[in-house]
C-alpha positions in Angstrom: -7.5 8.1 -13.5 -6.0 4.9 -14.9 -4.6 3.3 -18.1 -6.9 0.4 -18.1 -9.5 1.4 -21.4 -11.5 -0.6 -23.7 -10.3 -0.5 -27.5 -12.1 -2.0 -30.3 -14.1 -3.9 -27.5 -11.3 -5.2 -25.7 -9.8 -4.3 -22.1 -6.3 -2.9 -22.4 -3.8 -2.3 -20.0 -2.1 0.8 -21.9 -1.4 -0.7 -25.3 -1.5 -4.4 -24.4 -4.8 -6.2 -24.9 -5.7 -8.1 -21.4 -6.6 -11.4 -23.5 -3.1 -11.4 -24.9 -1.4 -11.3 -21.3 -4.0 -14.0 -20.2 -2.9 -16.3 -23.1 0.7 -15.9 -22.1 0.6 -16.2 -18.5 -2.7 -18.1 -17.9 -5.4 -17.0 -15.0 -5.6 -15.4 -12.3 -3.0 -12.6 -12.7 -2.1 -9.1 -11.5 -1.1 -6.7 -14.1 0.2 -3.3 -13.2 0.3 0.1 -15.5 3.8 1.6 -15.6 2.0 4.9 -16.8 -0.5 5.0 -14.0 2.0 4.4 -11.2 4.1 7.5 -12.6 1.1 9.7 -13.3 0.0 9.0 -9.6 3.6 9.6 -8.4 3.7 13.0 -10.1 0.5 14.1 -8.6 1.9 14.2 -5.1 4.7 15.9 -6.5 3.0 18.3 -8.0 0.8 18.9 -4.8 4.2 19.5 -2.6 5.8 21.6 -5.2 7.8 24.5 -3.8 8.0 22.7 -0.4 11.3 20.6 0.6 9.7 17.4 0.5 10.2 13.7 -0.2 7.5 11.3 -1.6 7.9 8.0 0.1 6.0 5.0 -1.4 4.7 3.0 1.1 6.1 -0.3 -0.1 3.5 -2.4 2.1 0.8 -1.6 -0.5 2.7 -3.0 -3.3 5.9 -4.6 -2.7 7.2 -5.9 -6.0 10.6 -5.0 -6.7 9.9 -4.0 -10.2 7.2 -1.7 -9.0 9.5 -0.3 -6.5 12.2 0.4 -8.9 9.6 2.1 -11.4 8.9 4.6 -8.6 12.6 5.0 -7.4 13.7 5.8 -10.4 11.2 8.7 -10.9 12.8 10.0 -7.6 10.7 8.4 -4.9 11.6 7.5 -1.4 10.3 4.1 -0.1 8.7 3.7 3.5 9.4 0.2 4.3 8.1 -1.7 7.7 10.3 -4.8 7.8 13.6 -6.1 7.0 12.3 -7.9 3.9 10.8 -4.7 2.6 14.1 -3.0 3.3 15.9 -5.3 1.5 13.8 -5.5 -1.3 14.0 -1.7 -1.5 17.6 -1.9 -1.5 17.4 -4.8 -4.4 15.3 -2.3 -6.5 18.5 0.2 -6.0 16.8 2.6 -3.7 19.7 4.4 -1.8 19.5 4.2 1.9 19.0 8.1 2.3 15.7 7.5 0.5 14.4 4.7 2.7 12.1 5.5 5.8 11.8 2.7 8.4 8.4 2.5 9.6 6.6 -0.3 11.9 5.7 -1.0 15.4 8.1 -4.1 16.3 11.2 -3.6 14.7 13.8 -6.1 15.9 17.4 -5.4 16.8 18.4 -7.3 13.7 16.5 -5.0 11.6 17.9 -2.1 13.2 21.5 -3.2 12.7 20.6 -4.1 9.0 19.4 -0.7 8.2 22.1 1.1 9.8 24.7 -0.9 8.3 23.1 -0.7 4.9 22.1 3.1 5.0 18.7 4.7 6.3 17.3 8.0 6.1 15.2 7.6 9.5 13.6 5.4 11.9 10.0 6.2 12.6 10.2 5.1 16.2 6.9 4.0 17.8 7.7 3.2 21.5 10.3 4.0 24.4 11.5 0.5 24.6 12.3 0.5 20.8 13.9 3.8 21.2 16.2 2.5 23.7 16.8 -0.5 21.6 17.9 1.6 18.7 20.2 3.5 20.9 21.8 0.4 22.1 22.3 -1.0 18.4 23.5 2.3 17.0 26.4 2.5 19.8 27.4 -0.9 19.1 28.1 -0.1 15.6 29.5 3.4 16.5 26.9 5.2 14.9 24.0 7.6 15.3 20.6 6.5 14.2 18.3 9.4 12.7 14.8 9.1 14.3 11.5 10.7 14.2 9.3 10.1 17.0 5.6 8.7 16.0 3.1 10.6 17.8 -0.5 9.2 18.1 -2.9 12.5 18.1 -5.9 10.7 18.9 -7.7 11.5 15.7 -10.3 9.7 14.3 -9.8 8.9 10.6 -13.3 7.9 9.7 -12.2 4.9 8.3 -12.5 1.1 8.3 -11.8 0.2 12.3 -9.0 -2.2 10.8 -6.9 0.3 9.1 -7.4 2.9 11.7 -4.3 4.0 13.3 -4.4 7.3 14.9 -6.9 6.9 17.9 -5.7 6.6 21.3 -6.8 2.9 21.5 -4.6 1.8 18.4 -1.2 0.2 19.1 0.9 2.9 16.9 3.1 5.6 18.4 3.1 7.3 21.8 0.4 9.4 23.3 1.0 13.2 22.0 0.3 14.3 25.5 3.6 12.4 26.4 5.8 13.5 23.6 7.7 16.1 25.4 9.1 13.7 28.2 9.8 11.1 25.5 11.7 13.7 23.3 13.5 14.7 26.1 14.8 11.0 26.9 15.8 10.8 23.4 17.6 13.7 23.1 19.9 12.4 25.8 20.4 9.0 24.3 23.9 9.2 22.7 23.0 6.9 19.7 20.1 8.8 18.5 20.0 11.9 16.3 16.4 13.3 16.8 15.4 14.9 13.5 11.6 15.1 13.4 8.0 14.1 14.4 6.3 11.3 12.4 2.3 10.7 12.4 0.1 8.4 10.6 -3.6 8.2 11.3 -5.0 5.7 9.0 -5.5 4.4 5.5 -8.3 4.9 2.6 -9.4 8.4 4.3 -11.8 10.0 1.9 -12.4 13.5 4.1 -9.4 16.0 4.6 -10.8 16.9 8.0 -8.9 14.3 10.0 -5.8 15.1 8.2 -6.3 18.6 8.9 -6.8 18.1 12.8 -3.9 15.7 13.0 -1.5 17.7 11.3 -2.5 21.1 13.4 -1.8 19.2 16.4 1.9 18.4 14.9 2.1 22.0 14.1 1.8 23.0 17.6 4.0 20.0 18.7 6.6 21.3 16.5 6.4 24.7 18.0 6.6 23.2 21.5 9.1 21.0 20.9 11.3 23.8 19.4 10.9 26.0 22.7 12.1 23.0 24.6 15.5 23.1 22.5 14.7 20.2 20.1 15.9 20.9 16.3 12.7 19.6 14.8 13.6 20.1 11.3 11.3 17.1 9.3 7.8 16.2 9.7 6.7 12.7 8.2 3.1 13.2 7.8 2.1 9.6 6.7 -0.1 8.7 4.2 -3.7 7.3 3.9 -5.5 9.4 1.1 -8.1 7.1 -0.1 -9.2 6.1 -3.9 -12.4 5.6 -5.6 -13.3 1.7 -5.2 -16.9 2.6 -5.9 -17.0 4.7 -9.3 -20.5 5.6 -8.7 -19.7 7.4 -5.4 -18.3 10.6 -4.8 -14.6 10.9 -5.5 -12.3 11.2 -2.7 -10.0 14.5 -2.2 -7.3 14.9 -4.9 -3.6 15.1 -3.8 -3.6 18.9 -4.8 -6.2 19.4 -2.2 -4.1 17.2 0.1 -1.4 19.4 -0.2 -3.2 22.5 0.5 -3.9 21.1 3.9 -0.1 20.5 4.2 0.7 24.1 3.2 -1.8 25.6 5.4 -1.2 23.7 8.6 2.7 23.3 8.6 4.0 24.8 5.5 5.2 27.9 7.1 7.3 25.8 10.0 10.5 25.6 7.6 10.6 21.5 7.7 11.4 19.2 5.2 8.1 17.4 4.4 7.7 13.6 4.0 4.5 11.8 3.0 3.9 7.9 2.6 1.1 7.2 0.3 0.6 3.8 -0.9 -2.8 2.8 -2.1 -3.4 5.9 -4.1 -0.3 5.6 -6.0 -0.5 1.9 -6.6 -4.3 0.8 -6.2 -5.8 2.1 -9.3 -2.6 1.1 -11.1 -3.2 -2.8 -10.8 -5.9 -5.1 -12.1 -6.8 -8.7 -10.9 -7.5 -10.7 -14.3 -9.6 -14.1 -13.7 -11.6 -16.5 -15.9 -15.1 -17.9 -15.2 -14.9 -21.6 -14.2 -18.6 -22.0 -14.1 -22.1 -20.4 -14.1 -23.9 -22.3 -11.5 -27.5 -21.7 -11.1 -29.1 -22.3 -7.4 -32.6 -22.0 -6.2 -32.3 -18.3 -5.3 -29.2 -17.0 -7.3 -26.9 -17.5 -9.9 -22.9 -17.9 -8.9 -19.9 -17.0 -11.1 -17.2 -19.4 -10.2 -13.8 -17.8 -10.9 -10.3 -19.2 -10.9 -9.2 -16.3 -8.5 -10.0 -17.0 -4.8 -9.8 -15.0 -1.5 -6.3 -16.2 -1.1 -5.5 -14.1 -4.2 -7.4 -11.0 -3.4 -8.4 -10.9 0.4 -9.7 -7.7 0.9 -13.4 -8.5 0.0 -13.3 -11.2 2.8 -11.1 -9.3 5.3 -12.5 -5.7 5.2 -15.9 -6.3 3.3 -14.0 -4.3 0.4 -15.7 -3.3 -2.8 -14.0 -3.7 -6.2 -15.5 -2.9 -9.4 -15.5 -6.2 -11.4 -16.0 -5.7 -15.2 -15.7 -8.0 -18.4 -12.8 -8.0 -20.1 -14.7 -8.2 -23.6 -16.7 -4.9 -23.4 -20.6 -5.9 -23.6 -23.0 -4.9 -26.5 -24.8 -1.5 -25.8 -28.0 -2.1 -24.1 -27.5 -5.7 -23.0 -29.5 -6.2 -19.7 -27.4 -6.9 -16.6 -27.9 -9.8 -14.7 -27.1 -10.3 -10.7 -24.4 -12.8 -9.5 -22.8 -13.7 -6.4 -19.1 -13.7 -7.7 -17.0 -16.1 -6.0 -14.0 -18.4 -5.7 -13.0 -22.1 -5.4 -11.6 -21.8 -2.0 -13.7 -23.9 0.6 -15.1 -21.2 2.7 -18.1 -19.4 2.4 -16.4 -16.1 3.0 -14.5 -16.7 -0.4 -17.1 -14.4 -1.9 -16.1 -11.1 -4.0 -19.8 -9.7 -4.1 -23.4 -10.6 -3.8 -26.0 -10.2 -6.3 -23.6 -7.9 -8.3 -24.9 -6.8 -11.7 -23.0 -7.8 -14.5 -23.6 -8.5 -18.4 -24.2 -12.3 -18.9 -21.3 -14.3 -18.5 -20.3 -17.6 -19.8 -17.7 -20.5 -18.8 -14.3 -19.2 -19.9 -15.0 -15.4 -19.9 -12.4 -13.0 -18.4 -13.2 -10.5 -15.9 -11.0 -7.9 -14.4 -11.2 -6.7 -10.8 -10.2 -2.9 -10.7 -8.4 -1.0 -8.1 -6.6 -4.1 -7.1 -2.8 -2.8 -7.7 -2.6 -2.0 -3.5 -2.8 -4.7 -0.9 -3.8 -7.5 -3.4 -0.8 -9.5 -4.5 1.1 -8.3 -1.4 -1.3 -10.0 1.0 -1.8 -13.0 -1.4 -1.4 -16.3 0.1 -1.2 -20.3 -0.8 -4.4 -21.3 1.2 -5.9 -24.5 -0.1 -2.2 -25.3 -1.6 -3.2 -22.6 -4.5 0.0 -21.1 -6.1 0.6 -17.4 -5.7 -0.7 -15.3 -8.5 1.8 -14.0 -11.2 2.4 -10.3 -11.5 2.7 -8.6 -14.8 4.0 -5.1 -15.6 2.9 -2.9 -18.7 5.1 -0.6 -20.2 3.6 0.8 -23.5 3.4 -1.9 -26.1 5.4 -4.2 -23.9 4.7 -6.4 -20.8 6.9 -8.6 -18.5 6.3 -11.3 -15.7 7.8 -9.5 -12.8 6.6 -12.5 -10.5 6.2 -15.8 -11.9 3.7 -18.1 -10.8 5.3 -21.2 -8.6 5.1 -24.5 -10.3 3.3 -27.2 -8.0 6.5 -28.9 -7.6 8.2 -25.5 -6.3 5.5 -25.3 -3.7 5.6 -28.7 -2.5 9.3 -28.8 -2.4 9.6 -25.7 0.1 8.0 -28.2 2.5 10.6 -30.7 4.3 10.0 -34.0 5.8 11.8 -35.0 8.9 13.9 -38.2 9.1 11.6 -39.9 11.4 9.0 -40.2 8.4 
C-alpha cells in the first residue's frame, strides 16, 4: 500500500497534487511520502513485536538525509555501507548505537571514523578486514563490536546482480569456516564478538530462502555457543521484495517474514536485527517526468520523456519493471495504446519500457513511475551532463524540496581546468 492516489482525476502524493509539485520544482523529480515510509517501518516493528529487535533501514536504498531522519525519529536504526552513508546518518541525528556498518571493503579511515563517532557494530566480511579493524581499534584504545558475516550458500532466487548468499558471491565467509574464523576473532583484543550476520540478497519474493539461511544461522549459533562464544545478536539482513508489477502475485508480507524469524531463531534468546530497505522506501516514492515528444516510427510509437536512464537506471541495469501511469487519470473506457517509453540520453539502453500500453499521451503530459523510492535517486548520475534530479518529501498537505536540482553553473564549476590549459 502507498499514499499515491487519484483524487478528482489527478494523482496526489498524500494531500498534494503532483502537478503542483511539478509547477514548483520542474520535471523530472522524485517525490516521497512520509505516511508510506512510516507505515512500512511500522509493519516490520509489528512483525517482530515481542522479540528484542532493531529494524535498521538499509540506507543504500534511499540515502536522503530527510528520509533517514524521518525513519530515525520513529526509532529505526540505520544500516550503512560507506563513510558517506555513516556521516549522512549522523547528520540526520542517528545516534551511533543505532548505526550498523556493513560493506565488503571498509577502509581503515572508515573504521576509525565510525569508532570515534560511535557505532552499534561492524558487520565484518573477511579475515583481512577483521585484522585491520582490530589494529584500528587498538590504536584508539577501543574494542570494536563485531558480527561476522557468514555466507550460507543459499540461492535467493532473485536477479543475479543482487544475489549475495551463494558461495560464488563476494560476500562474507563460508559458513563451513565460521568456527575457525570466530576463534581467531575471539583472540583479537581489539574486537568484541557480539553476533552473527547474514544477508542473502535483495527483492526476494519467496520466504523459503530466508528459512533455509536462518535455519543454518540457528545451527551455527548453537555450535558457536558450545565453543564458548557469547552470541547475543543476530543480524538477519534484509531483502524482502515489493510488487513492481501489480498484476503479479504480491510478495510475502512483513508479518509472514516475521513468522519465519520466530520459527527459526526466535527461541535462541538473541537480539534480532533486520536491514530492510526496498520494502520501506520503494513504494514510498515516485519519479515524475514530462512527455517531451510523441514520435511515430515505422513500427512503433515512442514517448520521449525528460527523465532518462541517468535518473532511473534500474530498467537499463537490471531489466527492471516499473509501473508507469499518467498523472491525469484517463477517462473510463479509453483504449490504451502501446508505446516504447524512452529518455533523451544517446543510448538505446535509455529505454524504460517497450510496447507498454498506456492511455494516449500528448506532448507536455506528466507521467509517474511507481515504486521508485528505492535505488532510484540514490543511483542517479549526471551522465550526458544532465543535472541530478531533485527530491521532494510530502507530509500531509505540505511538501519540501529535500535535494535541489543543481544549476548548470554549479555542475560545471565542480570541474577544474589545470594551469597549463
